[in-house]
C-alpha positions as CSV (number, residue, x, y, z in Angstrom):
1,M,-37.6,23.7,-79.5
2,L,-37.1,23.5,-75.8
3,S,-39.8,25.0,-73.5
4,E,-38.8,27.6,-70.9
5,G,-39.0,25.0,-68.2
6,S,-36.9,22.5,-70.1
7,L,-34.3,25.1,-71.0
8,R,-34.0,26.0,-67.3
9,Q,-33.5,22.4,-66.4
10,E,-30.7,22.0,-69.0
11,L,-28.9,25.2,-67.8
12,L,-29.1,24.1,-64.2
13,L,-27.8,20.7,-65.2
14,L,-24.8,22.2,-66.9
15,A,-24.2,24.5,-63.9
16,A,-24.3,21.4,-61.7
17,V,-21.7,19.6,-63.9
18,V,-19.4,22.6,-63.8
19,S,-19.8,22.9,-60.0
20,G,-18.8,19.2,-59.7
21,A,-15.6,20.0,-61.6
22,L,-14.9,22.7,-59.1
23,V,-15.4,20.2,-56.2
24,A,-12.7,18.0,-57.8
25,L,-10.4,21.0,-57.9
26,Q,-11.3,22.0,-54.3
27,Q,-10.4,18.5,-53.1
28,R,-7.0,18.7,-54.8
29,L,-6.3,22.1,-53.3
30,N,-7.5,21.1,-49.8
31,G,-5.4,18.0,-49.9
32,D,-2.3,19.9,-51.0
33,L,-2.9,22.5,-48.3
34,G,-3.3,19.8,-45.6
35,S,-0.1,18.1,-46.7
36,D,1.8,21.4,-46.6
37,L,0.4,22.3,-43.2
38,H,0.9,18.8,-41.9
39,D,-2.6,19.2,-40.4
40,P,-5.7,18.1,-42.5
41,L,-8.2,19.5,-40.0
42,L,-6.6,22.9,-40.0
43,A,-6.7,22.8,-43.8
44,A,-10.5,22.1,-43.6
45,V,-11.0,25.0,-41.2
46,V,-9.1,27.3,-43.6
47,S,-11.2,26.2,-46.5
48,F,-14.5,26.7,-44.7
49,G,-13.3,29.9,-43.1
50,G,-12.3,31.3,-46.5
51,G,-15.8,30.5,-47.9
52,L,-17.4,32.2,-44.9
53,V,-15.3,35.4,-45.4
54,L,-16.5,35.6,-49.0
55,M,-20.1,35.0,-48.0
56,C,-19.9,37.7,-45.4
57,A,-18.8,40.1,-48.1
58,L,-21.7,39.1,-50.4
59,L,-24.2,39.4,-47.6
60,L,-23.6,43.2,-47.6
61,R,-25.8,43.5,-50.6
62,P,-29.2,45.0,-49.7
63,A,-31.1,42.2,-51.4
64,A,-29.2,39.6,-49.4
65,R,-29.7,41.4,-46.1
66,A,-33.5,41.6,-46.8
67,S,-33.5,37.8,-47.5
68,L,-31.6,37.2,-44.3
69,R,-34.6,38.5,-42.3
70,C,-36.7,35.7,-43.8
71,L,-34.4,33.1,-42.2
72,R,-36.4,33.1,-39.0
73,A,-39.2,31.3,-40.9
74,V,-37.0,28.4,-41.7
75,P,-37.1,25.4,-39.1
76,W,-33.9,25.2,-37.1
77,W,-33.1,21.7,-38.4
78,S,-33.2,22.9,-42.0
79,R,-30.2,25.2,-41.2
80,L,-27.8,22.4,-40.3
81,G,-26.6,21.5,-43.9
82,G,-23.3,23.0,-43.0
83,L,-22.7,20.2,-40.5
84,C,-22.9,17.7,-43.3
85,G,-20.5,19.7,-45.5
86,A,-18.0,20.2,-42.6
87,T,-18.1,16.4,-42.0
88,L,-17.3,15.7,-45.6
89,V,-14.4,18.2,-45.7
90,A,-12.9,16.9,-42.5
91,V,-13.2,13.3,-43.6
92,G,-11.7,14.1,-46.9
93,A,-8.8,15.9,-45.3
94,V,-8.0,12.7,-43.4
95,A,-9.0,10.0,-45.9
96,A,-8.0,11.5,-49.3
97,P,-4.2,11.4,-48.6
98,E,-4.5,7.8,-47.4
99,I,-6.8,6.2,-50.0
100,G,-6.3,8.6,-52.9
101,V,-8.6,11.3,-54.4
102,A,-10.1,8.9,-56.9
103,L,-11.2,6.3,-54.4
104,F,-12.3,9.0,-52.0
105,T,-14.6,10.3,-54.8
106,V,-15.9,6.8,-55.5
107,G,-16.9,6.2,-51.8
108,M,-18.4,9.7,-51.5
109,V,-20.5,9.2,-54.6
110,S,-21.7,5.8,-53.5
111,G,-23.0,7.2,-50.3
112,A,-24.5,10.2,-51.9
113,T,-26.3,8.2,-54.6
114,V,-27.9,5.8,-52.2
115,T,-28.9,8.5,-49.8
116,A,-30.3,10.7,-52.6
117,L,-32.8,8.0,-53.4
118,V,-34.0,8.0,-49.8
119,V,-34.0,11.8,-49.5
120,D,-36.0,12.2,-52.7
121,R,-38.5,9.5,-51.7
122,A,-39.0,11.0,-48.2
123,G,-39.5,14.5,-49.7
124,L,-36.8,16.1,-47.6
125,G,-35.7,18.4,-50.5
126,P,-37.6,21.6,-51.4
127,G,-39.0,20.0,-54.6
128,G,-41.1,17.6,-52.5
129,R,-41.4,13.9,-52.8
130,R,-40.1,12.2,-55.9
131,D,-41.0,8.7,-56.7
132,L,-38.5,6.0,-57.4
133,T,-39.3,5.7,-61.1
134,T,-37.6,3.2,-63.4
135,P,-35.4,5.9,-65.1
136,R,-34.1,7.1,-61.7
137,L,-33.3,3.6,-60.5
138,V,-31.6,2.8,-63.8
139,G,-29.6,6.0,-63.6
140,A,-28.4,5.2,-60.1
141,L,-27.4,1.7,-61.2
142,L,-25.4,3.1,-64.1
143,C,-23.7,5.4,-61.7
144,F,-22.8,2.4,-59.4
145,A,-21.4,0.6,-62.4
146,A,-19.2,3.6,-63.3
147,I,-17.8,4.0,-59.8
148,A,-17.3,0.2,-59.4
149,L,-15.4,0.2,-62.7
150,S,-13.2,3.0,-61.7
151,A,-12.4,1.6,-58.3
152,R,-12.0,-2.1,-59.0
153,E,-8.2,-2.0,-58.3
154,G,-8.2,0.6,-55.6
155,L,-10.8,-1.2,-53.4
156,R,-8.4,-4.1,-52.9
157,A,-5.7,-1.9,-51.2
158,A,-7.9,0.6,-49.3
159,S,-8.6,0.7,-45.6
160,L,-12.1,-0.7,-45.1
161,S,-12.8,1.6,-42.1
162,L,-11.8,4.7,-44.0
163,L,-14.0,3.7,-47.0
164,V,-17.0,3.2,-44.7
165,L,-16.4,6.6,-43.2
166,V,-16.2,8.2,-46.6
167,V,-19.4,6.5,-47.8
168,A,-21.2,7.8,-44.7
169,A,-19.9,11.3,-45.3
170,G,-20.9,11.1,-48.9
171,G,-24.4,10.2,-47.8
172,L,-24.5,13.4,-45.8
173,V,-23.9,15.4,-49.0
174,S,-27.4,14.5,-50.3
175,V,-28.9,15.6,-46.9
176,Q,-26.9,18.8,-47.1
177,Q,-28.2,19.6,-50.6
178,A,-31.8,19.0,-49.5
179,L,-31.5,21.2,-46.4
180,N,-29.7,24.0,-48.1
181,G,-32.3,23.9,-50.8
182,R,-35.0,24.4,-48.2
183,V,-33.2,27.4,-46.8
184,R,-32.8,28.8,-50.3
185,G,-36.5,28.4,-50.9
186,A,-37.3,30.7,-48.0
187,T,-34.5,33.1,-48.6
188,D,-32.1,33.1,-51.5
189,A,-28.9,31.3,-52.6
190,T,-26.6,33.8,-50.9
191,V,-28.2,33.4,-47.5
192,A,-28.4,29.6,-47.9
193,T,-24.7,29.5,-48.7
194,F,-23.9,31.9,-45.8
195,V,-25.8,29.7,-43.3
196,N,-24.0,26.6,-44.6
197,F,-20.6,28.1,-44.0
198,V,-21.5,29.6,-40.6
199,V,-22.6,26.2,-39.3
200,G,-19.8,24.3,-41.0
201,T,-17.0,26.7,-39.9
202,T,-18.3,26.6,-36.3
203,A,-18.3,22.8,-36.2
204,L,-14.8,22.6,-37.6
205,L,-13.5,25.3,-35.2
206,A,-14.9,23.3,-32.3
207,A,-13.2,20.1,-33.6
208,L,-9.9,22.0,-34.0
209,A,-10.2,23.4,-30.5
210,V,-10.5,19.8,-29.2
211,Q,-7.5,18.8,-31.3
212,A,-5.5,21.7,-30.0
213,A,-6.4,20.9,-26.4
214,A,-5.0,17.5,-27.0
215,G,-1.8,19.0,-28.3
216,R,-2.3,17.6,-31.8
217,V,-2.1,20.8,-34.0
218,H,0.9,20.2,-36.2
219,A,1.1,23.2,-38.5
220,V,4.6,24.5,-38.7
221,H,4.4,27.1,-41.5
222,W,1.8,28.6,-43.9
223,P,2.5,27.9,-47.5
224,S,2.9,30.9,-49.8
225,G,1.0,29.7,-52.8
226,F,-2.3,31.7,-52.9
227,W,-4.1,29.1,-54.9
228,L,-4.0,26.7,-52.0
229,Y,-6.4,28.9,-50.2
230,L,-9.1,29.0,-52.9
231,G,-10.9,25.9,-51.6
232,G,-13.4,28.0,-49.7
233,P,-14.5,30.2,-52.6
234,L,-14.8,27.1,-54.8
235,G,-17.0,25.5,-52.2
236,C,-19.2,28.7,-52.1
237,A,-19.8,28.3,-55.8
238,F,-20.8,24.7,-55.4
239,I,-23.1,25.2,-52.5
240,A,-24.9,28.2,-54.2
241,V,-25.5,26.2,-57.4
242,A,-26.7,23.2,-55.5
243,A,-29.1,25.3,-53.4
244,V,-30.7,26.8,-56.6
245,A,-30.7,23.6,-58.7
246,V,-32.0,21.0,-56.1
247,S,-35.6,22.1,-56.2
248,V,-35.7,21.7,-60.0
249,L,-33.5,18.7,-60.6
250,G,-34.1,16.7,-57.4
251,V,-31.4,15.5,-55.1
252,L,-30.6,12.3,-57.1
253,R,-30.2,14.0,-60.5
254,L,-28.3,16.9,-59.0
255,G,-26.0,14.5,-57.3
256,L,-25.3,12.5,-60.5
257,A,-24.6,15.7,-62.4
258,V,-22.2,16.8,-59.8
259,T,-20.6,13.4,-60.0
260,A,-20.2,13.7,-63.7
261,G,-18.5,17.0,-63.2
262,Q,-16.2,15.6,-60.6
263,L,-15.1,12.8,-62.9
264,L,-14.6,15.2,-65.8
265,G,-12.6,17.5,-63.5
266,G,-10.5,14.7,-62.3
267,V,-9.7,13.7,-65.8
268,L,-8.6,17.2,-66.7
269,L,-6.5,17.5,-63.5
270,D,-4.8,14.2,-64.2
271,L,-4.1,14.7,-67.9
272,H,-0.5,15.4,-67.2
273,R,-0.1,12.0,-65.7
274,G,-2.2,10.2,-68.3
275,V,-5.8,9.0,-68.1
276,S,-6.7,5.3,-68.4
277,A,-9.4,4.0,-70.7
278,V,-11.3,2.7,-67.6
279,T,-11.6,6.2,-66.2
280,L,-12.9,7.5,-69.5
281,V,-15.5,4.7,-69.7
282,A,-16.6,5.6,-66.1
283,V,-17.0,9.2,-67.0
284,A,-19.2,8.2,-70.1
285,L,-21.4,5.9,-68.0
286,T,-22.0,8.6,-65.4
287,M,-22.9,11.1,-68.1
288,V,-25.4,8.6,-69.5
289,A,-26.8,8.1,-65.9
290,V,-27.5,11.9,-65.7
291,G,-29.4,11.8,-68.9
292,V,-31.4,8.7,-68.0
293,T,-32.6,10.1,-64.7
294,G,-34.0,13.1,-66.4
295,A,-36.3,10.9,-68.7
296,G,-39.9,11.8,-67.9
297,Q,-39.0,14.2,-65.1
298,R,-41.5,16.9,-64.6
299,A,-40.4,20.4,-65.7
């Protein structure tokens, strides 16, 4: 029978996997919106802006407003997780249409996995320093095997510069999760998510202003499909889950769980086009990696 601590870990792990599937759906929606607008950066602003509107509404709750007052106790640098998220969304809006969503996910996960080992080792996350134990290293290697398997053909045709950019942006995801987890530890998940979207939206608006000043805003019409504008709310769900789970699971295991969800979500989204055996093997390997990294982890 599972102890209370073990049960909490398993529930948070499941929530992280589900949130990863939502990230896959968010990437598809943001990509479609960027294509319809003919302006990927504007699509990123719309996505983050939609999330910010939702978080402003949730912040009206008395408990959330009370937690917001605790934000002053959080170091300023811990509030910058939104910059990392904004960078990923902006890079994804540019790179995903060029190299494909699958390869974009591969590059992002590679960067996030390597950085997670460093972040956990340095103790940047709210759970403190986590040693590079054998299970954690084996889990990371299994994850690398999975993403290498799924990308073996795509890497030959992709732009090297875009891949490097995606890997770097993926690394920032692990930093984002650690910083947001610190904010959540001093406040709550609503405030941590709100701060993430305030910072991220501000950064993206500044980038859009520069693009507009250069005369490079290309949107000609706004698509009517309401589902194209749901990327922001889906991002809210992911950030909130990550902010709660990172202190229990650690940055590496959280990242691998999210990766498993992304792969599973990608399989479901691509069912109508057919899913290769290679992709299914990659999903299975990643799921095994999530389980291996949890071996011997403290409750």
